C-alpha positions, 0 to 999 in steps of 0.5 A: 840709547842701548837696550840691554841684552843679558847673557843667559843660562849656558853662556860663557862668563866674560872673564874680568879683573877688577879692583876691589874696595881695598884696591886689590885685583880680584879675577873671576878665574881665581875665584872660580877655582874655589867656589861658584860666584854670585856676580851682582851688578847694582847702579850706586853704592850707598843708595837705598835699594843698593844698601838693602840688598848689599846689606842682606847679602852681607847677613846671608854670607854663611847660608850662600857659603852652605851652597859653595857660593861666594858674592862679588858685587859690581858697580861703576863707582871708583874704589874709594867710594866702594870703601866707604860703602863696605866700612859704613855698612860692614860688608864681608864681600868684594865690591868691584869697580867697573868705572868704564862699564867694560864688564857691565857691557860684556855682561849685557847689563849696561843700557838704557834707563829712565828714572824720575823722568831722566833717560840715561845709559846705566847699569841694570840690577841683574845678577849671574850664578856662575858655575865653577866651569865658567858658565852662567848657571842661572840669570837672576832678573826678576826680584826686589832689592829687599828679597834679591838674597831670598830669590838667590837661596831659593834657586840654590836650595832647589838646585 
């Protein structure tokens, strides 16, 4: 079982290209040409915590845009499951499929978890604000799913 070792502020973000819920290739380098990117990792589409987190980010899209920030969610779910999640919850941002969890590992968020007595490797719910220079501006690692959006907005407002 691996312990996680998330990337930190100032680290270069790993470049990636992943398929979104519409089976389109989304490349971090392309997104960063236009704005900074909040990459948030979540364990599983359509689960209660992940749904609350995604809905709040959806509802704050305009506020985040004021800070030149685009949201991208990454989970190990297959594209089809991401499409169902997006459609059901009317999400307005890209959900990326990292089925082999290579990107989660590159960001240091894949590792040992314990849930309801079970031990396994999985994604830890962490978010990274990546500046247009490709470096991590901030690691969000202290939040609850229901207030994640507010923690991010408070950081952006104070920046």
